[in-house]
Structure formats: C-alpha cells, structure tokens
HTML snippet that shows the backbone in 3Dmol.js (N, CA, C, O; Angstrom):
<script src="https://3Dmol.org/build/3Dmol-min.js"></script>
<div id="view" style="width:600px;height:400px;position:relative"></div>
<script>
const pdb = `
ATOM      1  N   UNK A   1      -7.848   7.954  15.511  1.00  0.00           N
ATOM      2  CA  UNK A   1      -7.948   8.184  14.066  1.00  0.00           C
ATOM      3  C   UNK A   1      -6.706   8.946  13.601  1.00  0.00           C
ATOM      4  O   UNK A   1      -6.191   9.811  14.310  1.00  0.00           O
ATOM      5  N   UNK A   2      -6.245   8.615  12.420  1.00  0.00           N
ATOM      6  CA  UNK A   2      -5.024   9.256  11.935  1.00  0.00           C
ATOM      7  C   UNK A   2      -5.304  10.688  11.491  1.00  0.00           C
ATOM      8  O   UNK A   2      -6.415  11.030  11.087  1.00  0.00           O
ATOM      9  N   UNK A   3      -4.261  11.516  11.577  1.00  0.00           N
ATOM     10  CA  UNK A   3      -4.389  12.921  11.233  1.00  0.00           C
ATOM     11  C   UNK A   3      -4.349  13.176   9.741  1.00  0.00           C
ATOM     12  O   UNK A   3      -4.192  12.251   8.945  1.00  0.00           O
ATOM     13  N   UNK A   4      -4.493  14.443   9.366  1.00  0.00           N
ATOM     14  CA  UNK A   4      -4.575  14.841   7.963  1.00  0.00           C
ATOM     15  C   UNK A   4      -3.353  14.488   7.136  1.00  0.00           C
ATOM     16  O   UNK A   4      -3.480  14.001   6.012  1.00  0.00           O
ATOM     17  N   UNK A   5      -2.171  14.729   7.685  1.00  0.00           N
ATOM     18  CA  UNK A   5      -0.942  14.436   6.946  1.00  0.00           C
ATOM     19  C   UNK A   5      -0.793  12.938   6.708  1.00  0.00           C
ATOM     20  O   UNK A   5      -0.432  12.505   5.613  1.00  0.00           O
ATOM     21  N   UNK A   6      -1.074  12.153   7.742  1.00  0.00           N
ATOM     22  CA  UNK A   6      -0.974  10.704   7.615  1.00  0.00           C
ATOM     23  C   UNK A   6      -2.040  10.159   6.671  1.00  0.00           C
ATOM     24  O   UNK A   6      -1.801   9.204   5.932  1.00  0.00           O
ATOM     25  N   UNK A   7      -3.215  10.773   6.704  1.00  0.00           N
ATOM     26  CA  UNK A   7      -4.295  10.339   5.806  1.00  0.00           C
ATOM     27  C   UNK A   7      -3.893  10.584   4.355  1.00  0.00           C
ATOM     28  O   UNK A   7      -4.135   9.740   3.492  1.00  0.00           O
ATOM     29  N   UNK A   8      -3.281  11.734   4.084  1.00  0.00           N
ATOM     30  CA  UNK A   8      -2.827  12.022   2.730  1.00  0.00           C
ATOM     31  C   UNK A   8      -1.778  11.013   2.272  1.00  0.00           C
ATOM     32  O   UNK A   8      -1.786  10.579   1.120  1.00  0.00           O
ATOM     33  N   UNK A   9      -0.884  10.645   3.172  1.00  0.00           N
ATOM     34  CA  UNK A   9       0.132   9.643   2.852  1.00  0.00           C
ATOM     35  C   UNK A   9      -0.528   8.300   2.556  1.00  0.00           C
ATOM     36  O   UNK A   9      -0.146   7.612   1.609  1.00  0.00           O
ATOM     37  N   UNK A  10      -1.513   7.930   3.359  1.00  0.00           N
ATOM     38  CA  UNK A  10      -2.224   6.668   3.144  1.00  0.00           C
ATOM     39  C   UNK A  10      -2.961   6.678   1.806  1.00  0.00           C
ATOM     40  O   UNK A  10      -2.963   5.675   1.092  1.00  0.00           O
ATOM     41  N   UNK A  11      -3.580   7.791   1.469  1.00  0.00           N
ATOM     42  CA  UNK A  11      -4.286   7.888   0.189  1.00  0.00           C
ATOM     43  C   UNK A  11      -3.325   7.815  -0.992  1.00  0.00           C
ATOM     44  O   UNK A  11      -3.642   7.211  -2.016  1.00  0.00           O
ATOM     45  N   UNK A  12      -2.156   8.428  -0.853  1.00  0.00           N
ATOM     46  CA  UNK A  12      -1.146   8.336  -1.913  1.00  0.00           C
ATOM     47  C   UNK A  12      -0.658   6.892  -2.063  1.00  0.00           C
ATOM     48  O   UNK A  12      -0.474   6.405  -3.178  1.00  0.00           O
ATOM     49  N   UNK A  13      -0.452   6.219  -0.935  1.00  0.00           N
ATOM     50  CA  UNK A  13      -0.019   4.819  -0.971  1.00  0.00           C
ATOM     51  C   UNK A  13      -1.087   3.945  -1.621  1.00  0.00           C
ATOM     52  O   UNK A  13      -0.775   3.082  -2.441  1.00  0.00           O
ATOM     53  N   UNK A  14      -2.349   4.169  -1.252  1.00  0.00           N
ATOM     54  CA  UNK A  14      -3.445   3.394  -1.841  1.00  0.00           C
ATOM     55  C   UNK A  14      -3.504   3.619  -3.357  1.00  0.00           C
ATOM     56  O   UNK A  14      -3.634   2.662  -4.120  1.00  0.00           O
ATOM     57  N   UNK A  15      -3.410   4.853  -3.784  1.00  0.00           N
ATOM     58  CA  UNK A  15      -3.434   5.160  -5.212  1.00  0.00           C
ATOM     59  C   UNK A  15      -2.305   4.475  -5.949  1.00  0.00           C
ATOM     60  O   UNK A  15      -2.484   3.985  -7.064  1.00  0.00           O
ATOM     61  N   UNK A  16      -1.152   4.442  -5.327  1.00  0.00           N
ATOM     62  CA  UNK A  16       0.009   3.799  -5.950  1.00  0.00           C
ATOM     63  C   UNK A  16      -0.178   2.282  -6.012  1.00  0.00           C
ATOM     64  O   UNK A  16       0.199   1.654  -7.001  1.00  0.00           O
ATOM     65  N   UNK A  17      -0.749   1.697  -4.977  1.00  0.00           N
ATOM     66  CA  UNK A  17      -1.032   0.259  -4.991  1.00  0.00           C
ATOM     67  C   UNK A  17      -2.002  -0.065  -6.125  1.00  0.00           C
ATOM     68  O   UNK A  17      -1.810  -1.047  -6.842  1.00  0.00           O
ATOM     69  N   UNK A  18      -3.032   0.748  -6.290  1.00  0.00           N
ATOM     70  CA  UNK A  18      -3.993   0.526  -7.382  1.00  0.00           C
ATOM     71  C   UNK A  18      -3.299   0.655  -8.734  1.00  0.00           C
ATOM     72  O   UNK A  18      -3.590  -0.110  -9.653  1.00  0.00           O
ATOM     73  N   UNK A  19      -2.384   1.616  -8.866  1.00  0.00           N
ATOM     74  CA  UNK A  19      -1.628   1.761 -10.110  1.00  0.00           C
ATOM     75  C   UNK A  19      -0.803   0.505 -10.390  1.00  0.00           C
ATOM     76  O   UNK A  19      -0.720   0.052 -11.531  1.00  0.00           O
ATOM     77  N   UNK A  20      -0.197  -0.051  -9.349  1.00  0.00           N
ATOM     78  CA  UNK A  20       0.596  -1.272  -9.516  1.00  0.00           C
ATOM     79  C   UNK A  20      -0.272  -2.472  -9.883  1.00  0.00           C
ATOM     80  O   UNK A  20       0.152  -3.344 -10.641  1.00  0.00           O
ATOM     81  N   UNK A  21      -1.477  -2.509  -9.344  1.00  0.00           N
ATOM     82  CA  UNK A  21      -2.390  -3.612  -9.649  1.00  0.00           C
ATOM     83  C   UNK A  21      -2.692  -3.652 -11.144  1.00  0.00           C
ATOM     84  O   UNK A  21      -2.914  -4.726 -11.704  1.00  0.00           O
ATOM     85  N   UNK A  22      -2.702  -2.502 -11.784  1.00  0.00           N
ATOM     86  CA  UNK A  22      -2.959  -2.456 -13.231  1.00  0.00           C
ATOM     87  C   UNK A  22      -1.856  -3.140 -14.039  1.00  0.00           C
ATOM     88  O   UNK A  22      -2.050  -3.429 -15.220  1.00  0.00           O
ATOM     89  N   UNK A  23      -0.715  -3.401 -13.429  1.00  0.00           N
ATOM     90  CA  UNK A  23       0.385  -4.091 -14.101  1.00  0.00           C
ATOM     91  C   UNK A  23       0.262  -5.611 -13.998  1.00  0.00           C
ATOM     92  O   UNK A  23       0.992  -6.347 -14.662  1.00  0.00           O
ATOM     93  N   UNK A  24      -0.659  -6.067 -13.166  1.00  0.00           N
ATOM     94  CA  UNK A  24      -0.840  -7.510 -12.970  1.00  0.00           C
ATOM     95  C   UNK A  24      -1.661  -8.105 -14.110  1.00  0.00           C
ATOM     96  O   UNK A  24      -2.302  -7.375 -14.866  1.00  0.00           O
ATOM     97  N   UNK A  25      -1.641  -9.431 -14.232  1.00  0.00           N
ATOM     98  CA  UNK A  25      -2.481 -10.070 -15.248  1.00  0.00           C
ATOM     99  C   UNK A  25      -3.946  -9.677 -15.049  1.00  0.00           C
ATOM    100  O   UNK A  25      -4.426  -9.568 -13.921  1.00  0.00           O
ATOM    101  N   UNK A  26      -4.632  -9.472 -16.145  1.00  0.00           N
ATOM    102  CA  UNK A  26      -6.000  -8.956 -16.104  1.00  0.00           C
ATOM    103  C   UNK A  26      -6.929  -9.771 -15.193  1.00  0.00           C
ATOM    104  O   UNK A  26      -7.754  -9.203 -14.478  1.00  0.00           O
ATOM    105  N   UNK A  27      -6.793 -11.083 -15.221  1.00  0.00           N
ATOM    106  CA  UNK A  27      -7.700 -11.918 -14.435  1.00  0.00           C
ATOM    107  C   UNK A  27      -7.429 -11.868 -12.925  1.00  0.00           C
ATOM    108  O   UNK A  27      -8.201 -12.436 -12.153  1.00  0.00           O
ATOM    109  N   UNK A  28      -6.360 -11.209 -12.491  1.00  0.00           N
ATOM    110  CA  UNK A  28      -6.064 -11.100 -11.058  1.00  0.00           C
ATOM    111  C   UNK A  28      -6.372  -9.717 -10.497  1.00  0.00           C
ATOM    112  O   UNK A  28      -6.431  -9.544  -9.279  1.00  0.00           O
ATOM    113  N   UNK A  29      -6.565  -8.753 -11.347  1.00  0.00           N
ATOM    114  CA  UNK A  29      -6.690  -7.352 -10.910  1.00  0.00           C
ATOM    115  C   UNK A  29      -7.865  -7.115  -9.972  1.00  0.00           C
ATOM    116  O   UNK A  29      -7.720  -6.418  -8.968  1.00  0.00           O
ATOM    117  N   UNK A  30      -9.015  -7.676 -10.280  1.00  0.00           N
ATOM    118  CA  UNK A  30     -10.199  -7.437  -9.448  1.00  0.00           C
ATOM    119  C   UNK A  30      -9.976  -7.956  -8.031  1.00  0.00           C
ATOM    120  O   UNK A  30     -10.329  -7.291  -7.057  1.00  0.00           O
ATOM    121  N   UNK A  31      -9.393  -9.140  -7.923  1.00  0.00           N
ATOM    122  CA  UNK A  31      -9.131  -9.712  -6.603  1.00  0.00           C
ATOM    123  C   UNK A  31      -8.207  -8.806  -5.785  1.00  0.00           C
ATOM    124  O   UNK A  31      -8.511  -8.481  -4.637  1.00  0.00           O
ATOM    125  N   UNK A  32      -7.085  -8.402  -6.373  1.00  0.00           N
ATOM    126  CA  UNK A  32      -6.121  -7.595  -5.630  1.00  0.00           C
ATOM    127  C   UNK A  32      -6.634  -6.183  -5.359  1.00  0.00           C
ATOM    128  O   UNK A  32      -6.296  -5.600  -4.329  1.00  0.00           O
ATOM    129  N   UNK A  33      -7.430  -5.630  -6.245  1.00  0.00           N
ATOM    130  CA  UNK A  33      -8.016  -4.308  -5.995  1.00  0.00           C
ATOM    131  C   UNK A  33      -8.960  -4.371  -4.798  1.00  0.00           C
ATOM    132  O   UNK A  33      -8.957  -3.480  -3.949  1.00  0.00           O
ATOM    133  N   UNK A  34      -9.763  -5.425  -4.735  1.00  0.00           N
ATOM    134  CA  UNK A  34     -10.688  -5.597  -3.609  1.00  0.00           C
ATOM    135  C   UNK A  34      -9.905  -5.831  -2.316  1.00  0.00           C
ATOM    136  O   UNK A  34     -10.230  -5.259  -1.275  1.00  0.00           O
ATOM    137  N   UNK A  35      -8.880  -6.668  -2.388  1.00  0.00           N
ATOM    138  CA  UNK A  35      -8.047  -6.955  -1.220  1.00  0.00           C
ATOM    139  C   UNK A  35      -7.400  -5.677  -0.689  1.00  0.00           C
ATOM    140  O   UNK A  35      -7.417  -5.425   0.516  1.00  0.00           O
ATOM    141  N   UNK A  36      -6.828  -4.868  -1.590  1.00  0.00           N
ATOM    142  CA  UNK A  36      -6.171  -3.625  -1.188  1.00  0.00           C
ATOM    143  C   UNK A  36      -7.170  -2.667  -0.548  1.00  0.00           C
ATOM    144  O   UNK A  36      -6.893  -2.079   0.497  1.00  0.00           O
ATOM    145  N   UNK A  37      -8.326  -2.514  -1.175  1.00  0.00           N
ATOM    146  CA  UNK A  37      -9.328  -1.595  -0.633  1.00  0.00           C
ATOM    147  C   UNK A  37      -9.769  -2.021   0.755  1.00  0.00           C
ATOM    148  O   UNK A  37      -9.847  -1.193   1.663  1.00  0.00           O
ATOM    149  N   UNK A  38     -10.060  -3.310   0.930  1.00  0.00           N
ATOM    150  CA  UNK A  38     -10.495  -3.806   2.238  1.00  0.00           C
ATOM    151  C   UNK A  38      -9.449  -3.543   3.306  1.00  0.00           C
ATOM    152  O   UNK A  38      -9.787  -3.160   4.426  1.00  0.00           O
ATOM    153  N   UNK A  39      -8.186  -3.743   2.972  1.00  0.00           N
ATOM    154  CA  UNK A  39      -7.131  -3.514   3.954  1.00  0.00           C
ATOM    155  C   UNK A  39      -6.991  -2.042   4.301  1.00  0.00           C
ATOM    156  O   UNK A  39      -6.838  -1.699   5.473  1.00  0.00           O
ATOM    157  N   UNK A  40      -7.039  -1.168   3.307  1.00  0.00           N
ATOM    158  CA  UNK A  40      -6.938   0.253   3.607  1.00  0.00           C
ATOM    159  C   UNK A  40      -8.136   0.732   4.418  1.00  0.00           C
ATOM    160  O   UNK A  40      -7.980   1.560   5.315  1.00  0.00           O
ATOM    161  N   UNK A  41      -9.326   0.224   4.118  1.00  0.00           N
ATOM    162  CA  UNK A  41     -10.516   0.603   4.873  1.00  0.00           C
ATOM    163  C   UNK A  41     -10.409   0.096   6.312  1.00  0.00           C
ATOM    164  O   UNK A  41     -10.734   0.824   7.250  1.00  0.00           O
ATOM    165  N   UNK A  42      -9.962  -1.125   6.487  1.00  0.00           N
ATOM    166  CA  UNK A  42      -9.852  -1.700   7.832  1.00  0.00           C
ATOM    167  C   UNK A  42      -8.888  -0.932   8.724  1.00  0.00           C
ATOM    168  O   UNK A  42      -9.089  -0.863   9.937  1.00  0.00           O
ATOM    169  N   UNK A  43      -7.846  -0.355   8.137  1.00  0.00           N
ATOM    170  CA  UNK A  43      -6.834   0.329   8.937  1.00  0.00           C
ATOM    171  C   UNK A  43      -6.995   1.833   8.965  1.00  0.00           C
ATOM    172  O   UNK A  43      -6.127   2.527   9.495  1.00  0.00           O
ATOM    173  N   UNK A  44      -8.070   2.359   8.415  1.00  0.00           N
ATOM    174  CA  UNK A  44      -8.233   3.820   8.406  1.00  0.00           C
ATOM    175  C   UNK A  44      -8.522   4.382   9.791  1.00  0.00           C
ATOM    176  O   UNK A  44      -8.370   5.581  10.027  1.00  0.00           O
ATOM    177  N   UNK A  45      -8.935   3.521  10.693  1.00  0.00           N
ATOM    178  CA  UNK A  45      -9.253   3.974  12.048  1.00  0.00           C
ATOM    179  C   UNK A  45      -8.112   3.739  13.024  1.00  0.00           C
ATOM    180  O   UNK A  45      -8.341   3.644  14.229  1.00  0.00           O
ATOM    181  N   UNK A  46      -6.894   3.645  12.525  1.00  0.00           N
ATOM    182  CA  UNK A  46      -5.742   3.472  13.403  1.00  0.00           C
ATOM    183  C   UNK A  46      -5.697   4.649  14.365  1.00  0.00           C
ATOM    184  O   UNK A  46      -5.806   5.805  13.957  1.00  0.00           O
ATOM    185  N   UNK A  47      -5.539   4.348  15.612  1.00  0.00           N
ATOM    186  CA  UNK A  47      -5.533   5.376  16.648  1.00  0.00           C
ATOM    187  C   UNK A  47      -4.193   6.106  16.652  1.00  0.00           C
ATOM    188  O   UNK A  47      -3.134   5.480  16.718  1.00  0.00           O
ATOM    189  N   UNK A  48      -4.248   7.411  16.581  1.00  0.00           N
ATOM    190  CA  UNK A  48      -3.026   8.222  16.598  1.00  0.00           C
ATOM    191  C   UNK A  48      -2.255   7.998  17.892  1.00  0.00           C
ATOM    192  O   UNK A  48      -1.043   8.205  17.939  1.00  0.00           O
ATOM    193  N   UNK A  49      -2.955   7.575  18.942  1.00  0.00           N
ATOM    194  CA  UNK A  49      -2.294   7.312  20.217  1.00  0.00           C
ATOM    195  C   UNK A  49      -1.334   6.127  20.115  1.00  0.00           C
ATOM    196  O   UNK A  49      -0.427   5.981  20.935  1.00  0.00           O
ATOM    197  N   UNK A  50      -1.540   5.291  19.110  1.00  0.00           N
ATOM    198  CA  UNK A  50      -0.629   4.156  18.906  1.00  0.00           C
ATOM    199  C   UNK A  50       0.736   4.633  18.438  1.00  0.00           C
ATOM    200  O   UNK A  50       1.711   3.882  18.473  1.00  0.00           O
ATOM    201  N   UNK A  51       0.800   5.870  18.005  1.00  0.00           N
ATOM    202  CA  UNK A  51       2.069   6.461  17.623  1.00  0.00           C
ATOM    203  C   UNK A  51       2.468   6.203  16.192  1.00  0.00           C
ATOM    204  O   UNK A  51       1.832   5.449  15.456  1.00  0.00           O
ATOM    205  N   UNK A  52       3.553   6.865  15.829  1.00  0.00           N
ATOM    206  CA  UNK A  52       4.066   6.757  14.464  1.00  0.00           C
ATOM    207  C   UNK A  52       4.563   5.357  14.152  1.00  0.00           C
ATOM    208  O   UNK A  52       4.559   4.946  12.992  1.00  0.00           O
ATOM    209  N   UNK A  53       4.990   4.618  15.167  1.00  0.00           N
ATOM    210  CA  UNK A  53       5.524   3.272  14.935  1.00  0.00           C
ATOM    211  C   UNK A  53       4.458   2.361  14.321  1.00  0.00           C
ATOM    212  O   UNK A  53       4.761   1.552  13.444  1.00  0.00           O
ATOM    213  N   UNK A  54       3.219   2.493  14.779  1.00  0.00           N
ATOM    214  CA  UNK A  54       2.136   1.667  14.235  1.00  0.00           C
ATOM    215  C   UNK A  54       1.884   2.012  12.773  1.00  0.00           C
ATOM    216  O   UNK A  54       1.695   1.121  11.945  1.00  0.00           O
ATOM    217  N   UNK A  55       1.882   3.299  12.457  1.00  0.00           N
ATOM    218  CA  UNK A  55       1.684   3.721  11.068  1.00  0.00           C
ATOM    219  C   UNK A  55       2.864   3.306  10.194  1.00  0.00           C
ATOM    220  O   UNK A  55       2.678   2.852   9.065  1.00  0.00           O
ATOM    221  N   UNK A  56       4.064   3.462  10.714  1.00  0.00           N
ATOM    222  CA  UNK A  56       5.245   3.050   9.958  1.00  0.00           C
ATOM    223  C   UNK A  56       5.190   1.562   9.642  1.00  0.00           C
ATOM    224  O   UNK A  56       5.559   1.144   8.545  1.00  0.00           O
ATOM    225  N   UNK A  57       4.734   0.769  10.591  1.00  0.00           N
ATOM    226  CA  UNK A  57       4.607  -0.674  10.377  1.00  0.00           C
ATOM    227  C   UNK A  57       3.580  -0.973   9.288  1.00  0.00           C
ATOM    228  O   UNK A  57       3.803  -1.852   8.456  1.00  0.00           O
ATOM    229  N   UNK A  58       2.465  -0.257   9.285  1.00  0.00           N
ATOM    230  CA  UNK A  58       1.453  -0.467   8.244  1.00  0.00           C
ATOM    231  C   UNK A  58       1.991  -0.098   6.863  1.00  0.00           C
ATOM    232  O   UNK A  58       1.730  -0.802   5.887  1.00  0.00           O
ATOM    233  N   UNK A  59       2.732   0.990   6.775  1.00  0.00           N
ATOM    234  CA  UNK A  59       3.310   1.382   5.489  1.00  0.00           C
ATOM    235  C   UNK A  59       4.384   0.384   5.045  1.00  0.00           C
ATOM    236  O   UNK A  59       4.503   0.083   3.857  1.00  0.00           O
ATOM    237  N   UNK A  60       5.155  -0.122   5.994  1.00  0.00           N
ATOM    238  CA  UNK A  60       6.168  -1.133   5.655  1.00  0.00           C
ATOM    239  C   UNK A  60       5.490  -2.392   5.123  1.00  0.00           C
ATOM    240  O   UNK A  60       5.960  -2.990   4.155  1.00  0.00           O
ATOM    241  N   UNK A  61       4.395  -2.791   5.749  1.00  0.00           N
ATOM    242  CA  UNK A  61       3.657  -3.978   5.282  1.00  0.00           C
ATOM    243  C   UNK A  61       3.038  -3.730   3.916  1.00  0.00           C
ATOM    244  O   UNK A  61       3.013  -4.627   3.073  1.00  0.00           O
ATOM    245  N   UNK A  62       2.541  -2.525   3.691  1.00  0.00           N
ATOM    246  CA  UNK A  62       1.970  -2.184   2.382  1.00  0.00           C
ATOM    247  C   UNK A  62       3.010  -2.393   1.290  1.00  0.00           C
ATOM    248  O   UNK A  62       2.731  -3.002   0.257  1.00  0.00           O
ATOM    249  N   UNK A  63       4.207  -1.883   1.531  1.00  0.00           N
ATOM    250  CA  UNK A  63       5.278  -2.010   0.540  1.00  0.00           C
ATOM    251  C   UNK A  63       5.693  -3.477   0.377  1.00  0.00           C
ATOM    252  O   UNK A  63       5.817  -3.967  -0.745  1.00  0.00           O
ATOM    253  N   UNK A  64       5.906  -4.168   1.492  1.00  0.00           N
ATOM    254  CA  UNK A  64       6.365  -5.565   1.433  1.00  0.00           C
ATOM    255  C   UNK A  64       5.354  -6.452   0.722  1.00  0.00           C
ATOM    256  O   UNK A  64       5.736  -7.285  -0.100  1.00  0.00           O
ATOM    257  N   UNK A  65       4.081  -6.289   1.023  1.00  0.00           N
ATOM    258  CA  UNK A  65       3.049  -7.104   0.374  1.00  0.00           C
ATOM    259  C   UNK A  65       2.970  -6.797  -1.116  1.00  0.00           C
ATOM    260  O   UNK A  65       2.778  -7.698  -1.932  1.00  0.00           O
ATOM    261  N   UNK A  66       3.118  -5.529  -1.464  1.00  0.00           N
ATOM    262  CA  UNK A  66       3.075  -5.145  -2.873  1.00  0.00           C
ATOM    263  C   UNK A  66       4.235  -5.775  -3.646  1.00  0.00           C
ATOM    264  O   UNK A  66       4.053  -6.270  -4.758  1.00  0.00           O
ATOM    265  N   UNK A  67       5.414  -5.752  -3.052  1.00  0.00           N
ATOM    266  CA  UNK A  67       6.578  -6.362  -3.696  1.00  0.00           C
ATOM    267  C   UNK A  67       6.369  -7.864  -3.859  1.00  0.00           C
ATOM    268  O   UNK A  67       6.712  -8.435  -4.894  1.00  0.00           O
ATOM    269  N   UNK A  68       5.811  -8.493  -2.846  1.00  0.00           N
ATOM    270  CA  UNK A  68       5.558  -9.936  -2.914  1.00  0.00           C
ATOM    271  C   UNK A  68       4.641 -10.256  -4.100  1.00  0.00           C
ATOM    272  O   UNK A  68       4.913 -11.180  -4.867  1.00  0.00           O
ATOM    273  N   UNK A  69       3.552  -9.487  -4.248  1.00  0.00           N
ATOM    274  CA  UNK A  69       2.611  -9.722  -5.349  1.00  0.00           C
ATOM    275  C   UNK A  69       3.282  -9.457  -6.696  1.00  0.00           C
ATOM    276  O   UNK A  69       3.112 -10.234  -7.636  1.00  0.00           O
ATOM    277  N   UNK A  70       4.034  -8.378  -6.794  1.00  0.00           N
ATOM    278  CA  UNK A  70       4.727  -8.088  -8.054  1.00  0.00           C
ATOM    279  C   UNK A  70       5.673  -9.225  -8.430  1.00  0.00           C
ATOM    280  O   UNK A  70       5.723  -9.635  -9.589  1.00  0.00           O
ATOM    281  N   UNK A  71       6.414  -9.728  -7.461  1.00  0.00           N
ATOM    282  CA  UNK A  71       7.323 -10.842  -7.726  1.00  0.00           C
ATOM    283  C   UNK A  71       6.564 -12.103  -8.127  1.00  0.00           C
ATOM    284  O   UNK A  71       7.006 -12.851  -8.999  1.00  0.00           O
ATOM    285  N   UNK A  72       5.438 -12.329  -7.494  1.00  0.00           N
ATOM    286  CA  UNK A  72       4.617 -13.514  -7.800  1.00  0.00           C
ATOM    287  C   UNK A  72       4.246 -13.549  -9.275  1.00  0.00           C
ATOM    288  O   UNK A  72       4.219 -14.612  -9.895  1.00  0.00           O
ATOM    289  N   UNK A  73       3.960 -12.375  -9.831  1.00  0.00           N
ATOM    290  CA  UNK A  73       3.536 -12.291 -11.232  1.00  0.00           C
ATOM    291  C   UNK A  73       4.652 -11.782 -12.150  1.00  0.00           C
ATOM    292  O   UNK A  73       4.389 -11.340 -13.268  1.00  0.00           O
ATOM    293  N   UNK A  74       5.877 -11.847 -11.678  1.00  0.00           N
ATOM    294  CA  UNK A  74       7.063 -11.474 -12.454  1.00  0.00           C
ATOM    295  C   UNK A  74       7.003 -10.051 -13.007  1.00  0.00           C
ATOM    296  O   UNK A  74       7.417  -9.787 -14.136  1.00  0.00           O
ATOM    297  N   UNK A  75       6.478  -9.143 -12.185  1.00  0.00           N
ATOM    298  CA  UNK A  75       6.468  -7.726 -12.545  1.00  0.00           C
ATOM    299  C   UNK A  75       7.709  -7.097 -11.915  1.00  0.00           C
ATOM    300  O   UNK A  75       8.016  -7.345 -10.750  1.00  0.00           O
ATOM    301  N   UNK A  76       8.396  -6.307 -12.669  1.00  0.00           N
ATOM    302  CA  UNK A  76       9.629  -5.654 -12.236  1.00  0.00           C
ATOM    303  C   UNK A  76       9.414  -4.866 -10.932  1.00  0.00           C
ATOM    304  O   UNK A  76       8.497  -4.049 -10.849  1.00  0.00           O
ATOM    305  N   UNK A  77      10.251  -5.109  -9.925  1.00  0.00           N
ATOM    306  CA  UNK A  77      10.150  -4.396  -8.645  1.00  0.00           C
ATOM    307  C   UNK A  77      10.318  -2.891  -8.802  1.00  0.00           C
ATOM    308  O   UNK A  77       9.781  -2.117  -8.009  1.00  0.00           O
ATOM    309  N   UNK A  78      11.051  -2.482  -9.806  1.00  0.00           N
ATOM    310  CA  UNK A  78      11.280  -1.052 -10.029  1.00  0.00           C
ATOM    311  C   UNK A  78       9.965  -0.306 -10.246  1.00  0.00           C
ATOM    312  O   UNK A  78       9.905   0.909 -10.057  1.00  0.00           O
ATOM    313  N   UNK A  79       8.918  -1.020 -10.638  1.00  0.00           N
ATOM    314  CA  UNK A  79       7.606  -0.400 -10.828  1.00  0.00           C
ATOM    315  C   UNK A  79       7.080   0.184  -9.515  1.00  0.00           C
ATOM    316  O   UNK A  79       6.240   1.085  -9.526  1.00  0.00           O
ATOM    317  N   UNK A  80       7.568  -0.323  -8.400  1.00  0.00           N
ATOM    318  CA  UNK A  80       7.084   0.114  -7.086  1.00  0.00           C
ATOM    319  C   UNK A  80       7.955   1.202  -6.467  1.00  0.00           C
ATOM    320  O   UNK A  80       7.867   1.445  -5.264  1.00  0.00           O
ATOM    321  N   UNK A  81       8.782   1.850  -7.254  1.00  0.00           N
ATOM    322  CA  UNK A  81       9.692   2.862  -6.718  1.00  0.00           C
ATOM    323  C   UNK A  81       8.939   4.005  -6.032  1.00  0.00           C
ATOM    324  O   UNK A  81       9.341   4.450  -4.956  1.00  0.00           O
ATOM    325  N   UNK A  82       7.862   4.477  -6.637  1.00  0.00           N
ATOM    326  CA  UNK A  82       7.086   5.564  -6.006  1.00  0.00           C
ATOM    327  C   UNK A  82       6.451   5.105  -4.708  1.00  0.00           C
ATOM    328  O   UNK A  82       6.418   5.859  -3.735  1.00  0.00           O
ATOM    329  N   UNK A  83       5.945   3.876  -4.678  1.00  0.00           N
ATOM    330  CA  UNK A  83       5.363   3.346  -3.443  1.00  0.00           C
ATOM    331  C   UNK A  83       6.440   3.254  -2.366  1.00  0.00           C
ATOM    332  O   UNK A  83       6.185   3.542  -1.197  1.00  0.00           O
ATOM    333  N   UNK A  84       7.622   2.859  -2.760  1.00  0.00           N
ATOM    334  CA  UNK A  84       8.747   2.774  -1.817  1.00  0.00           C
ATOM    335  C   UNK A  84       9.017   4.137  -1.192  1.00  0.00           C
ATOM    336  O   UNK A  84       9.236   4.233   0.015  1.00  0.00           O
ATOM    337  N   UNK A  85       9.002   5.181  -1.998  1.00  0.00           N
ATOM    338  CA  UNK A  85       9.224   6.545  -1.487  1.00  0.00           C
ATOM    339  C   UNK A  85       8.096   6.968  -0.551  1.00  0.00           C
ATOM    340  O   UNK A  85       8.349   7.523   0.518  1.00  0.00           O
ATOM    341  N   UNK A  86       6.858   6.707  -0.950  1.00  0.00           N
ATOM    342  CA  UNK A  86       5.700   7.090  -0.140  1.00  0.00           C
ATOM    343  C   UNK A  86       5.748   6.396   1.218  1.00  0.00           C
ATOM    344  O   UNK A  86       5.492   7.011   2.253  1.00  0.00           O
ATOM    345  N   UNK A  87       6.076   5.121   1.199  1.00  0.00           N
ATOM    346  CA  UNK A  87       6.061   4.314   2.430  1.00  0.00           C
ATOM    347  C   UNK A  87       7.319   4.499   3.276  1.00  0.00           C
ATOM    348  O   UNK A  87       7.439   3.921   4.356  1.00  0.00           O
ATOM    349  N   UNK A  88       8.255   5.308   2.778  1.00  0.00           N
ATOM    350  CA  UNK A  88       9.444   5.599   3.557  1.00  0.00           C
ATOM    351  C   UNK A  88      10.440   4.460   3.585  1.00  0.00           C
ATOM    352  O   UNK A  88      11.198   4.323   4.546  1.00  0.00           O
ATOM    353  N   UNK A  89      10.451   3.643   2.551  1.00  0.00           N
ATOM    354  CA  UNK A  89      11.370   2.499   2.499  1.00  0.00           C
ATOM    355  C   UNK A  89      12.600   2.834   1.684  1.00  0.00           C
ATOM    356  O   UNK A  89      13.475   1.986   1.505  1.00  0.00           O
ATOM    357  N   UNK A  90      12.683   4.058   1.186  1.00  0.00           N
ATOM    358  CA  UNK A  90      13.785   4.404   0.297  1.00  0.00           C
ATOM    359  C   UNK A  90      14.860   5.217   0.919  1.00  0.00           C
ATOM    360  O   UNK A  90      15.836   5.562   0.254  1.00  0.00           O
TER     361      UNK A  90
END
`;
const viewer = $3Dmol.createViewer("view");
viewer.addModel(pdb, "pdb");
viewer.setStyle({}, {cartoon: {color: "spectrum"}});
viewer.zoomTo();
viewer.render();
</script>
C-alpha cells in the first residue's frame, strides 16, 4: 500500500483530473469521471515494495491519458499544467 505522501499526491492528481473533466463536453463528463474514479480506486493498493518506479509510471500514465482526452475534445493542453506539475512531468 502506498504511503501518506504518495497518497496525497494521488489525491491531488485525482482532483486535478476531475477538474479537467469539467472542461469536456457535458455529455462526456459522466463517463470520464467514472473511468477516472475506477482507475484511481484500482491502483490505490499499489505495493510500496514495487518502488517509486511503479508509482512514477502510474502518474506518467495519468498525465498522458489526460492529455489524450483533452486533445480528443480539442481542449487546450495548457489546462493540464497543474496536473503536469503534480505528476512530475514538468
């Protein structure tokens, strides 16, 4: 299970993803909110023994998937600047 600092980072990333979802077309928001929640819930039990590399990979995927969705709906990538900082992509 991930530690307190990593959990806080994950919660900040999740909050930022939800904020970005609000920029999507209204009829897509429910789907992406559910998708994001399911993914964060599924990965909350990441074993700390897997090391920081496993967590870094999950944060990188969070950012990459978010950018893909934003581009799909022609939302400016700059909207994800805070997520980029949280996920360590900046």
